[in-house]
Backbone atoms as SQL, in Angstrom:
CREATE TABLE atoms (id INTEGER PRIMARY KEY, chain TEXT, resi INTEGER, resn TEXT, atom TEXT, x REAL, y REAL, z REAL);
INSERT INTO atoms VALUES
  (1, 'A', 1, 'UNK', 'N', 24.758, 141.574, 182.324),
  (2, 'A', 1, 'UNK', 'CA', 23.998, 140.861, 181.317),
  (3, 'A', 1, 'UNK', 'C', 24.769, 139.635, 180.810),
  (4, 'A', 2, 'UNK', 'N', 26.077, 139.598, 181.065),
  (5, 'A', 2, 'UNK', 'CA', 26.929, 138.565, 180.520),
  (6, 'A', 2, 'UNK', 'C', 26.762, 137.177, 181.127),
  (7, 'A', 3, 'UNK', 'N', 26.050, 137.062, 182.217),
  (8, 'A', 3, 'UNK', 'CA', 25.908, 135.750, 182.848),
  (9, 'A', 3, 'UNK', 'C', 24.481, 135.214, 182.743),
  (10, 'A', 4, 'UNK', 'N', 23.652, 135.839, 181.929),
  (11, 'A', 4, 'UNK', 'CA', 22.242, 135.453, 181.838),
  (12, 'A', 4, 'UNK', 'C', 22.092, 134.011, 181.354),
  (13, 'A', 5, 'UNK', 'N', 22.747, 133.661, 180.272),
  (14, 'A', 5, 'UNK', 'CA', 22.610, 132.320, 179.703),
  (15, 'A', 5, 'UNK', 'C', 23.100, 131.259, 180.684),
  (16, 'A', 6, 'UNK', 'N', 24.261, 131.483, 181.276),
  (17, 'A', 6, 'UNK', 'CA', 24.807, 130.533, 182.247),
  (18, 'A', 6, 'UNK', 'C', 23.864, 130.396, 183.444),
  (19, 'A', 7, 'UNK', 'N', 23.350, 131.508, 183.922),
  (20, 'A', 7, 'UNK', 'CA', 22.424, 131.472, 185.058),
  (21, 'A', 7, 'UNK', 'C', 21.157, 130.708, 184.706),
  (22, 'A', 8, 'UNK', 'N', 20.613, 130.937, 183.506),
  (23, 'A', 8, 'UNK', 'CA', 19.405, 130.226, 183.087),
  (24, 'A', 8, 'UNK', 'C', 19.670, 128.722, 182.952),
  (25, 'A', 9, 'UNK', 'N', 20.834, 128.370, 182.436),
  (26, 'A', 9, 'UNK', 'CA', 21.189, 126.953, 182.346),
  (27, 'A', 9, 'UNK', 'C', 21.234, 126.315, 183.731),
  (28, 'A', 10, 'UNK', 'N', 21.846, 127.002, 184.678),
  (29, 'A', 10, 'UNK', 'CA', 21.955, 126.458, 186.033),
  (30, 'A', 10, 'UNK', 'C', 20.594, 126.369, 186.718),
  (31, 'A', 11, 'UNK', 'N', 19.743, 127.369, 186.488),
  (32, 'A', 11, 'UNK', 'CA', 18.398, 127.341, 187.076),
  (33, 'A', 11, 'UNK', 'C', 17.587, 126.190, 186.490),
  (34, 'A', 12, 'UNK', 'N', 17.616, 126.020, 185.169),
  (35, 'A', 12, 'UNK', 'CA', 16.841, 124.935, 184.561),
  (36, 'A', 12, 'UNK', 'C', 17.402, 123.566, 184.955),
  (37, 'A', 13, 'UNK', 'N', 18.708, 123.459, 185.094),
  (38, 'A', 13, 'UNK', 'CA', 19.306, 122.217, 185.584),
  (39, 'A', 13, 'UNK', 'C', 18.819, 121.934, 187.008),
  (40, 'A', 14, 'UNK', 'N', 18.782, 122.957, 187.828),
  (41, 'A', 14, 'UNK', 'CA', 18.271, 122.809, 189.189),
  (42, 'A', 14, 'UNK', 'C', 16.811, 122.373, 189.205),
  (43, 'A', 15, 'UNK', 'N', 16.011, 122.922, 188.298),
  (44, 'A', 15, 'UNK', 'CA', 14.597, 122.521, 188.211),
  (45, 'A', 15, 'UNK', 'C', 14.464, 121.058, 187.807),
  (46, 'A', 16, 'UNK', 'N', 15.282, 120.618, 186.890),
  (47, 'A', 16, 'UNK', 'CA', 15.246, 119.206, 186.489),
  (48, 'A', 16, 'UNK', 'C', 15.627, 118.308, 187.666),
  (49, 'A', 17, 'UNK', 'N', 16.600, 118.731, 188.438),
  (50, 'A', 17, 'UNK', 'CA', 17.014, 117.939, 189.596),
  (51, 'A', 17, 'UNK', 'C', 15.934, 117.925, 190.679),
  (52, 'A', 18, 'UNK', 'N', 15.175, 119.015, 190.788),
  (53, 'A', 18, 'UNK', 'CA', 14.040, 119.020, 191.725),
  (54, 'A', 18, 'UNK', 'C', 12.963, 118.029, 191.284),
  (55, 'A', 19, 'UNK', 'N', 12.681, 117.979, 189.977),
  (56, 'A', 19, 'UNK', 'CA', 11.738, 116.985, 189.459),
  (57, 'A', 19, 'UNK', 'C', 12.251, 115.571, 189.724),
  (58, 'A', 20, 'UNK', 'N', 13.547, 115.401, 189.507),
  (59, 'A', 20, 'UNK', 'CA', 14.173, 114.109, 189.752),
  (60, 'A', 20, 'UNK', 'C', 14.001, 113.711, 191.216),
  (61, 'A', 21, 'UNK', 'N', 14.254, 114.634, 192.101),
  (62, 'A', 21, 'UNK', 'CA', 14.126, 114.340, 193.532),
  (63, 'A', 21, 'UNK', 'C', 12.680, 114.008, 193.901),
  (64, 'A', 22, 'UNK', 'N', 11.754, 114.784, 193.364),
  (65, 'A', 22, 'UNK', 'CA', 10.340, 114.593, 193.695),
  (66, 'A', 22, 'UNK', 'C', 9.839, 113.208, 193.275),
  (67, 'A', 23, 'UNK', 'N', 10.229, 112.770, 192.071),
  (68, 'A', 23, 'UNK', 'CA', 9.712, 111.515, 191.533),
  (69, 'A', 23, 'UNK', 'C', 10.731, 110.373, 191.550),
  (70, 'A', 24, 'UNK', 'N', 11.935, 110.651, 192.089),
  (71, 'A', 24, 'UNK', 'CA', 12.995, 109.638, 192.182),
  (72, 'A', 24, 'UNK', 'C', 13.200, 108.912, 190.851),
  (73, 'A', 25, 'UNK', 'N', 13.584, 109.690, 189.840),
  (74, 'A', 25, 'UNK', 'CA', 13.687, 109.170, 188.485),
  (75, 'A', 25, 'UNK', 'C', 15.096, 108.761, 188.077),
  (76, 'A', 26, 'UNK', 'N', 16.099, 109.515, 188.516),
  (77, 'A', 26, 'UNK', 'CA', 17.442, 109.293, 187.974),
  (78, 'A', 26, 'UNK', 'C', 18.466, 109.283, 189.098),
  (79, 'A', 27, 'UNK', 'N', 18.936, 110.434, 189.532),
  (80, 'A', 27, 'UNK', 'CA', 19.937, 110.479, 190.598),
  (81, 'A', 27, 'UNK', 'C', 19.377, 109.972, 191.917),
  (82, 'A', 28, 'UNK', 'N', 18.136, 110.305, 192.210),
  (83, 'A', 28, 'UNK', 'CA', 17.564, 109.884, 193.491),
  (84, 'A', 28, 'UNK', 'C', 17.055, 108.450, 193.441),
  (85, 'A', 29, 'UNK', 'N', 17.122, 107.807, 192.289),
  (86, 'A', 29, 'UNK', 'CA', 16.774, 106.394, 192.187),
  (87, 'A', 29, 'UNK', 'C', 18.011, 105.528, 192.316),
  (88, 'A', 30, 'UNK', 'N', 19.101, 105.931, 191.628),
  (89, 'A', 30, 'UNK', 'CA', 20.351, 105.170, 191.665),
  (90, 'A', 30, 'UNK', 'C', 21.485, 106.141, 191.347),
  (91, 'A', 31, 'UNK', 'N', 22.047, 106.745, 192.377),
  (92, 'A', 31, 'UNK', 'CA', 23.028, 107.818, 192.205),
  (93, 'A', 31, 'UNK', 'C', 24.291, 107.354, 191.487),
  (94, 'A', 32, 'UNK', 'N', 24.742, 106.146, 191.759),
  (95, 'A', 32, 'UNK', 'CA', 25.981, 105.655, 191.129),
  (96, 'A', 32, 'UNK', 'C', 25.771, 105.480, 189.629),
  (97, 'A', 33, 'UNK', 'N', 24.722, 104.766, 189.250),
  (98, 'A', 33, 'UNK', 'CA', 24.440, 104.561, 187.826),
  (99, 'A', 33, 'UNK', 'C', 24.180, 105.890, 187.123),
  (100, 'A', 34, 'UNK', 'N', 23.431, 106.765, 187.765),
  (101, 'A', 34, 'UNK', 'CA', 23.137, 108.073, 187.172),
  (102, 'A', 34, 'UNK', 'C', 24.419, 108.880, 186.967),
  (103, 'A', 35, 'UNK', 'N', 25.327, 108.799, 187.907),
  (104, 'A', 35, 'UNK', 'CA', 26.601, 109.516, 187.772),
  (105, 'A', 35, 'UNK', 'C', 27.425, 108.973, 186.619),
  (106, 'A', 36, 'UNK', 'N', 27.464, 107.661, 186.474),
  (107, 'A', 36, 'UNK', 'CA', 28.209, 107.038, 185.376),
  (108, 'A', 36, 'UNK', 'C', 27.611, 107.452, 184.033),
  (109, 'A', 37, 'UNK', 'N', 26.288, 107.386, 183.923),
  (110, 'A', 37, 'UNK', 'CA', 25.616, 107.771, 182.683),
  (111, 'A', 37, 'UNK', 'C', 25.866, 109.243, 182.376),
  (112, 'A', 38, 'UNK', 'N', 25.770, 110.087, 183.384),
  (113, 'A', 38, 'UNK', 'CA', 25.955, 111.522, 183.183),
  (114, 'A', 38, 'UNK', 'C', 27.380, 111.846, 182.749),
  (115, 'A', 39, 'UNK', 'N', 28.361, 111.291, 183.422),
  (116, 'A', 39, 'UNK', 'CA', 29.765, 111.552, 183.064),
  (117, 'A', 39, 'UNK', 'C', 30.068, 111.013, 181.668),
  (118, 'A', 40, 'UNK', 'N', 29.568, 109.821, 181.358),
  (119, 'A', 40, 'UNK', 'CA', 29.795, 109.236, 180.038),
  (120, 'A', 40, 'UNK', 'C', 29.146, 110.086, 178.944),
  (121, 'A', 41, 'UNK', 'N', 27.910, 110.486, 179.163),
  (122, 'A', 41, 'UNK', 'CA', 27.204, 111.325, 178.188),
  (123, 'A', 41, 'UNK', 'C', 27.879, 112.669, 178.001),
  (124, 'A', 42, 'UNK', 'N', 28.275, 113.285, 179.105),
  (125, 'A', 42, 'UNK', 'CA', 28.960, 114.575, 179.030),
  (126, 'A', 42, 'UNK', 'C', 30.282, 114.447, 178.288),
  (127, 'A', 43, 'UNK', 'N', 31.040, 113.403, 178.580),
  (128, 'A', 43, 'UNK', 'CA', 32.320, 113.179, 177.896),
  (129, 'A', 43, 'UNK', 'C', 32.095, 112.968, 176.399),
  (130, 'A', 44, 'UNK', 'N', 31.091, 112.167, 176.050),
  (131, 'A', 44, 'UNK', 'CA', 30.790, 111.930, 174.637),
  (132, 'A', 44, 'UNK', 'C', 30.509, 113.242, 173.910),
  (133, 'A', 45, 'UNK', 'N', 29.623, 114.058, 174.479),
  (134, 'A', 45, 'UNK', 'CA', 29.258, 115.308, 173.816),
  (135, 'A', 45, 'UNK', 'C', 30.416, 116.315, 173.797),
  (136, 'A', 46, 'UNK', 'N', 31.241, 116.330, 174.828),
  (137, 'A', 46, 'UNK', 'CA', 32.412, 117.215, 174.805),
  (138, 'A', 46, 'UNK', 'C', 33.400, 116.779, 173.720),
  (139, 'A', 47, 'UNK', 'N', 33.609, 115.474, 173.578),
  (140, 'A', 47, 'UNK', 'CA', 34.478, 114.982, 172.509),
  (141, 'A', 47, 'UNK', 'C', 33.887, 115.355, 171.150),
  (142, 'A', 48, 'UNK', 'N', 32.587, 115.214, 171.029),
  (143, 'A', 48, 'UNK', 'CA', 31.881, 115.596, 169.802),
  (144, 'A', 48, 'UNK', 'C', 32.115, 117.076, 169.505),
  (145, 'A', 49, 'UNK', 'N', 31.979, 117.923, 170.501),
  (146, 'A', 49, 'UNK', 'CA', 32.204, 119.365, 170.327),
  (147, 'A', 49, 'UNK', 'C', 33.642, 119.661, 169.934),
  (148, 'A', 50, 'UNK', 'N', 34.588, 119.039, 170.619),
  (149, 'A', 50, 'UNK', 'CA', 36.005, 119.278, 170.305),
  (150, 'A', 50, 'UNK', 'C', 36.300, 118.850, 168.869),
  (151, 'A', 51, 'UNK', 'N', 35.735, 117.724, 168.443),
  (152, 'A', 51, 'UNK', 'CA', 35.927, 117.282, 167.059),
  (153, 'A', 51, 'UNK', 'C', 35.316, 118.285, 166.082),
  (154, 'A', 52, 'UNK', 'N', 34.153, 118.792, 166.416),
  (155, 'A', 52, 'UNK', 'CA', 33.514, 119.802, 165.558),
  (156, 'A', 52, 'UNK', 'C', 34.299, 121.097, 165.510),
  (157, 'A', 53, 'UNK', 'N', 34.851, 121.490, 166.635),
  (158, 'A', 53, 'UNK', 'CA', 35.681, 122.701, 166.685),
  (159, 'A', 53, 'UNK', 'C', 36.950, 122.489, 165.869),
  (160, 'A', 54, 'UNK', 'N', 37.605, 121.340, 166.065),
  (161, 'A', 54, 'UNK', 'CA', 38.835, 121.034, 165.328),
  (162, 'A', 54, 'UNK', 'C', 38.574, 120.958, 163.831),
  (163, 'A', 55, 'UNK', 'N', 37.392, 120.482, 163.444),
  (164, 'A', 55, 'UNK', 'CA', 37.042, 120.381, 162.031),
  (165, 'A', 55, 'UNK', 'C', 36.540, 121.682, 161.436),
  (166, 'A', 56, 'UNK', 'N', 36.474, 122.725, 162.245),
  (167, 'A', 56, 'UNK', 'CA', 36.013, 124.012, 161.748),
  (168, 'A', 56, 'UNK', 'C', 34.508, 124.091, 161.542),
  (169, 'A', 57, 'UNK', 'N', 33.769, 123.197, 162.179),
  (170, 'A', 57, 'UNK', 'CA', 32.315, 123.168, 162.029),
  (171, 'A', 57, 'UNK', 'C', 31.628, 124.007, 163.100),
  (172, 'A', 58, 'UNK', 'N', 32.109, 123.921, 164.340),
  (173, 'A', 58, 'UNK', 'CA', 31.495, 124.636, 165.456),
  (174, 'A', 58, 'UNK', 'C', 32.287, 125.901, 165.763),
  (175, 'A', 59, 'UNK', 'N', 31.551, 126.985, 165.992),
  (176, 'A', 59, 'UNK', 'CA', 32.149, 128.266, 166.367),
  (177, 'A', 59, 'UNK', 'C', 31.414, 128.822, 167.570),
  (178, 'A', 60, 'UNK', 'N', 32.125, 129.569, 168.369),
  (179, 'A', 60, 'UNK', 'CA', 31.559, 130.119, 169.597),
  (180, 'A', 60, 'UNK', 'C', 30.514, 131.183, 169.300),
  (181, 'A', 61, 'UNK', 'N', 30.796, 132.099, 168.456),
  (182, 'A', 61, 'UNK', 'CA', 29.875, 133.203, 168.194),
  (183, 'A', 61, 'UNK', 'C', 29.894, 134.194, 169.345),
  (184, 'A', 62, 'UNK', 'N', 29.347, 135.341, 169.109),
  (185, 'A', 62, 'UNK', 'CA', 29.284, 136.383, 170.134),
  (186, 'A', 62, 'UNK', 'C', 27.838, 136.564, 170.564),
  (187, 'A', 63, 'UNK', 'N', 27.612, 136.597, 171.854),
  (188, 'A', 63, 'UNK', 'CA', 26.270, 136.813, 172.387),
  (189, 'A', 63, 'UNK', 'C', 26.373, 137.692, 173.626),
  (190, 'A', 64, 'UNK', 'N', 25.481, 138.662, 173.701),
  (191, 'A', 64, 'UNK', 'CA', 25.494, 139.589, 174.831),
  (192, 'A', 64, 'UNK', 'C', 25.137, 138.884, 176.143),
  (193, 'A', 65, 'UNK', 'N', 24.435, 137.758, 176.074),
  (194, 'A', 65, 'UNK', 'CA', 24.010, 137.061, 177.282),
  (195, 'A', 65, 'UNK', 'C', 25.031, 136.043, 177.772),
  (196, 'A', 66, 'UNK', 'N', 26.097, 135.807, 177.001),
  (197, 'A', 66, 'UNK', 'CA', 27.132, 134.847, 177.385),
  (198, 'A', 66, 'UNK', 'C', 28.212, 135.536, 178.209),
  (199, 'A', 67, 'UNK', 'N', 28.945, 134.758, 178.979),
  (200, 'A', 67, 'UNK', 'CA', 29.969, 135.315, 179.866),
  (201, 'A', 67, 'UNK', 'C', 31.194, 135.790, 179.109),
  (202, 'A', 68, 'UNK', 'N', 31.494, 135.141, 177.996),
  (203, 'A', 68, 'UNK', 'CA', 32.724, 135.448, 177.281),
  (204, 'A', 68, 'UNK', 'C', 33.905, 134.634, 177.779),
  (205, 'A', 69, 'UNK', 'N', 33.688, 133.830, 178.810),
  (206, 'A', 69, 'UNK', 'CA', 34.738, 132.973, 179.354),
  (207, 'A', 69, 'UNK', 'C', 34.828, 131.721, 178.482),
  (208, 'A', 70, 'UNK', 'N', 36.039, 131.421, 178.007),
  (209, 'A', 70, 'UNK', 'CA', 36.222, 130.227, 177.182),
  (210, 'A', 70, 'UNK', 'C', 37.162, 129.257, 177.889),
  (211, 'A', 71, 'UNK', 'N', 36.830, 127.971, 177.805),
  (212, 'A', 71, 'UNK', 'CA', 37.654, 126.925, 178.397),
  (213, 'A', 71, 'UNK', 'C', 38.760, 126.505, 177.438),
  (214, 'A', 72, 'UNK', 'N', 38.483, 126.641, 176.159),
  (215, 'A', 72, 'UNK', 'CA', 39.418, 126.343, 175.076),
  (216, 'A', 72, 'UNK', 'C', 38.948, 127.188, 173.894),
  (217, 'A', 73, 'UNK', 'N', 39.751, 127.316, 172.865),
  (218, 'A', 73, 'UNK', 'CA', 39.289, 128.097, 171.709),
  (219, 'A', 73, 'UNK', 'C', 37.940, 127.574, 171.192),
  (220, 'A', 74, 'UNK', 'N', 36.995, 128.479, 171.042),
  (221, 'A', 74, 'UNK', 'CA', 35.645, 128.184, 170.547),
  (222, 'A', 74, 'UNK', 'C', 34.801, 127.340, 171.498),
  (223, 'A', 75, 'UNK', 'N', 35.235, 127.162, 172.743),
  (224, 'A', 75, 'UNK', 'CA', 34.471, 126.373, 173.717),
  (225, 'A', 75, 'UNK', 'C', 34.150, 127.235, 174.937),
  (226, 'A', 76, 'UNK', 'N', 33.004, 127.921, 174.903),
  (227, 'A', 76, 'UNK', 'CA', 32.627, 128.767, 176.036),
  (228, 'A', 76, 'UNK', 'C', 32.258, 127.934, 177.262),
  (229, 'A', 77, 'UNK', 'N', 32.351, 128.535, 178.410),
  (230, 'A', 77, 'UNK', 'CA', 32.043, 127.833, 179.662),
  (231, 'A', 77, 'UNK', 'C', 30.592, 127.352, 179.691),
  (232, 'A', 78, 'UNK', 'N', 29.728, 128.028, 178.967),
  (233, 'A', 78, 'UNK', 'CA', 28.318, 127.631, 178.952),
  (234, 'A', 78, 'UNK', 'C', 28.097, 126.289, 178.268),
  (235, 'A', 79, 'UNK', 'N', 28.977, 125.913, 177.347),
  (236, 'A', 79, 'UNK', 'CA', 28.772, 124.680, 176.570),
  (237, 'A', 79, 'UNK', 'C', 28.761, 123.418, 177.438),
  (238, 'A', 80, 'UNK', 'N', 29.755, 123.176, 178.300),
  (239, 'A', 80, 'UNK', 'CA', 29.667, 121.978, 179.139),
  (240, 'A', 80, 'UNK', 'C', 28.468, 122.002, 180.087),
  (241, 'A', 81, 'UNK', 'N', 28.071, 123.183, 180.536),
  (242, 'A', 81, 'UNK', 'CA', 26.896, 123.278, 181.415),
  (243, 'A', 81, 'UNK', 'C', 25.645, 122.906, 180.622),
  (244, 'A', 82, 'UNK', 'N', 25.558, 123.411, 179.384),
  (245, 'A', 82, 'UNK', 'CA', 24.430, 123.038, 178.525),
  (246, 'A', 82, 'UNK', 'C', 24.417, 121.531, 178.263),
  (247, 'A', 83, 'UNK', 'N', 25.580, 120.956, 177.977),
  (248, 'A', 83, 'UNK', 'CA', 25.652, 119.523, 177.712),
  (249, 'A', 83, 'UNK', 'C', 25.269, 118.707, 178.946),
  (250, 'A', 84, 'UNK', 'N', 25.670, 119.173, 180.120),
  (251, 'A', 84, 'UNK', 'CA', 25.262, 118.529, 181.369),
  (252, 'A', 84, 'UNK', 'C', 23.745, 118.574, 181.503),
  (253, 'A', 85, 'UNK', 'N', 23.164, 119.744, 181.255),
  (254, 'A', 85, 'UNK', 'CA', 21.706, 119.883, 181.298),
  (255, 'A', 85, 'UNK', 'C', 21.052, 118.938, 180.292),
  (256, 'A', 86, 'UNK', 'N', 21.604, 118.861, 179.087),
  (257, 'A', 86, 'UNK', 'CA', 21.049, 118.007, 178.045),
  (258, 'A', 86, 'UNK', 'C', 21.017, 116.541, 178.483),
  (259, 'A', 87, 'UNK', 'N', 22.105, 116.056, 179.042),
  (260, 'A', 87, 'UNK', 'CA', 22.177, 114.663, 179.484),
  (261, 'A', 87, 'UNK', 'C', 21.203, 114.416, 180.632),
  (262, 'A', 88, 'UNK', 'N', 21.218, 115.267, 181.634),
  (263, 'A', 88, 'UNK', 'CA', 20.342, 115.081, 182.800),
  (264, 'A', 88, 'UNK', 'C', 18.874, 115.181, 182.387),
  (265, 'A', 89, 'UNK', 'N', 18.544, 116.171, 181.582),
  (266, 'A', 89, 'UNK', 'CA', 17.164, 116.346, 181.127),
  (267, 'A', 89, 'UNK', 'C', 16.697, 115.134, 180.331),
  (268, 'A', 90, 'UNK', 'N', 17.535, 114.656, 179.427),
  (269, 'A', 90, 'UNK', 'CA', 17.186, 113.495, 178.616),
  (270, 'A', 90, 'UNK', 'C', 16.913, 112.276, 179.493),
  (271, 'A', 91, 'UNK', 'N', 17.763, 112.036, 180.476),
  (272, 'A', 91, 'UNK', 'CA', 17.589, 110.861, 181.316),
  (273, 'A', 91, 'UNK', 'C', 16.359, 110.982, 182.219),
  (274, 'A', 92, 'UNK', 'N', 16.071, 112.171, 182.700),
  (275, 'A', 92, 'UNK', 'CA', 14.886, 112.360, 183.539),
  (276, 'A', 92, 'UNK', 'C', 13.617, 112.190, 182.708),
  (277, 'A', 93, 'UNK', 'N', 13.605, 112.760, 181.494),
  (278, 'A', 93, 'UNK', 'CA', 12.445, 112.583, 180.612),
  (279, 'A', 93, 'UNK', 'C', 12.289, 111.115, 180.229),
  (280, 'A', 94, 'UNK', 'N', 13.388, 110.455, 179.913),
  (281, 'A', 94, 'UNK', 'CA', 13.329, 109.040, 179.539),
  (282, 'A', 94, 'UNK', 'C', 12.803, 108.178, 180.688),
  (283, 'A', 95, 'UNK', 'N', 13.383, 108.317, 181.865),
  (284, 'A', 95, 'UNK', 'CA', 12.945, 107.488, 182.991),
  (285, 'A', 95, 'UNK', 'C', 11.513, 107.829, 183.406),
  (286, 'A', 96, 'UNK', 'N', 11.144, 109.090, 183.274),
  (287, 'A', 96, 'UNK', 'CA', 9.762, 109.473, 183.558),
  (288, 'A', 96, 'UNK', 'C', 8.796, 108.863, 182.558),
  (289, 'A', 97, 'UNK', 'N', 9.172, 108.868, 181.275),
  (290, 'A', 97, 'UNK', 'CA', 8.320, 108.279, 180.242),
  (291, 'A', 97, 'UNK', 'C', 8.174, 106.778, 180.449),
  (292, 'A', 98, 'UNK', 'N', 9.266, 106.104, 180.801),
  (293, 'A', 98, 'UNK', 'CA', 9.204, 104.663, 181.079),
  (294, 'A', 98, 'UNK', 'C', 8.240, 104.400, 182.231),
  (295, 'A', 99, 'UNK', 'N', 8.314, 105.214, 183.260),
  (296, 'A', 99, 'UNK', 'CA', 7.429, 105.021, 184.414),
  (297, 'A', 99, 'UNK', 'C', 5.963, 105.241, 184.034),
  (298, 'A', 100, 'UNK', 'N', 5.680, 106.290, 183.267),
  (299, 'A', 100, 'UNK', 'CA', 4.307, 106.579, 182.851),
  (300, 'A', 100, 'UNK', 'C', 3.774, 105.457, 181.964),
  (301, 'A', 101, 'UNK', 'N', 4.571, 105.016, 180.990),
  (302, 'A', 101, 'UNK', 'CA', 4.122, 103.943, 180.105),
  (303, 'A', 101, 'UNK', 'C', 3.903, 102.636, 180.860),
  (304, 'A', 102, 'UNK', 'N', 4.750, 102.341, 181.814),
  (305, 'A', 102, 'UNK', 'CA', 4.564, 101.134, 182.637),
  (306, 'A', 102, 'UNK', 'C', 3.267, 101.216, 183.431),
  (307, 'A', 103, 'UNK', 'N', 2.987, 102.375, 183.956),
  (308, 'A', 103, 'UNK', 'CA', 1.757, 102.572, 184.719),
  (309, 'A', 103, 'UNK', 'C', 0.530, 102.395, 183.823),
  (310, 'A', 104, 'UNK', 'N', 0.600, 102.922, 182.617),
  (311, 'A', 104, 'UNK', 'CA', -0.512, 102.775, 181.670),
  (312, 'A', 104, 'UNK', 'C', -0.714, 101.308, 181.318),
  (313, 'A', 105, 'UNK', 'N', 0.381, 100.587, 181.081),
  (314, 'A', 105, 'UNK', 'CA', 0.271, 99.160, 180.755),
  (315, 'A', 105, 'UNK', 'C', -0.336, 98.372, 181.914),
  (316, 'A', 106, 'UNK', 'N', 0.092, 98.679, 183.138),
  (317, 'A', 106, 'UNK', 'CA', -0.461, 97.973, 184.306),
  (318, 'A', 106, 'UNK', 'C', -1.954, 98.231, 184.432),
  (319, 'A', 107, 'UNK', 'N', -2.362, 99.489, 184.250),
  (320, 'A', 107, 'UNK', 'CA', -3.788, 99.813, 184.345),
  (321, 'A', 107, 'UNK', 'C', -4.583, 99.110, 183.258),
  (322, 'A', 108, 'UNK', 'N', -4.032, 99.067, 182.057),
  (323, 'A', 108, 'UNK', 'CA', -4.734, 98.392, 180.952),
  (324, 'A', 108, 'UNK', 'C', -4.875, 96.904, 181.238),
  (325, 'A', 109, 'UNK', 'N', -3.859, 96.294, 181.805),
  (326, 'A', 109, 'UNK', 'CA', -3.902, 94.855, 182.108),
  (327, 'A', 109, 'UNK', 'C', -4.940, 94.573, 183.187),
  (328, 'A', 110, 'UNK', 'N', -5.073, 95.460, 184.153),
  (329, 'A', 110, 'UNK', 'CA', -6.052, 95.269, 185.228),
  (330, 'A', 110, 'UNK', 'C', -7.466, 95.450, 184.720),
  (331, 'A', 111, 'UNK', 'N', -7.669, 96.384, 183.810),
  (332, 'A', 111, 'UNK', 'CA', -9.010, 96.688, 183.307),
  (333, 'A', 111, 'UNK', 'C', -9.523, 95.687, 182.286),
  (334, 'A', 112, 'UNK', 'N', -8.646, 94.915, 181.655),
  (335, 'A', 112, 'UNK', 'CA', -9.075, 93.943, 180.645),
  (336, 'A', 112, 'UNK', 'C', -9.814, 92.780, 181.334),
  (337, 'A', 113, 'UNK', 'N', -10.941, 92.384, 180.758),
  (338, 'A', 113, 'UNK', 'CA', -11.656, 91.227, 181.338),
  (339, 'A', 113, 'UNK', 'C', -10.915, 89.937, 181.015),
  (340, 'A', 114, 'UNK', 'N', -10.990, 88.999, 181.931),
  (341, 'A', 114, 'UNK', 'CA', -10.294, 87.711, 181.776),
  (342, 'A', 114, 'UNK', 'C', -11.010, 86.781, 180.858);
C-alpha cells in the first residue's frame, strides 16, 4: 500500500505525456524548450519547498499510501514527482488552451462578414 501515491503520480504524469504526444503540445512540439521550462519550474518549486521546510512551514506528515522514503528531512520522494507532474500538467493545459483559443479566434474571423 506504501507506493500507491507514487504510482498514481507516475500514471497521471504518463497520461499527461500521452495527451502531449497526441496533440503535440509541449515536449512533442519543442523538446529542448520544454525540457528547459520543466527543469526550471521543478527547480523553482523544489527551492520553494526547501525554504518552506527550513522555515518550519512544510511538514511531511504520515500517510499510509506514501512510500516513507525521504530525500531530505521532510521531503518525501513523492514531492519532486508531484512537482514534475504539476509543471508538465500546467504547461500542457496552457499550450492546449492557447491552441483552442487561437482556433476559436480564427473561426470567428472567418465567419465575420466583410
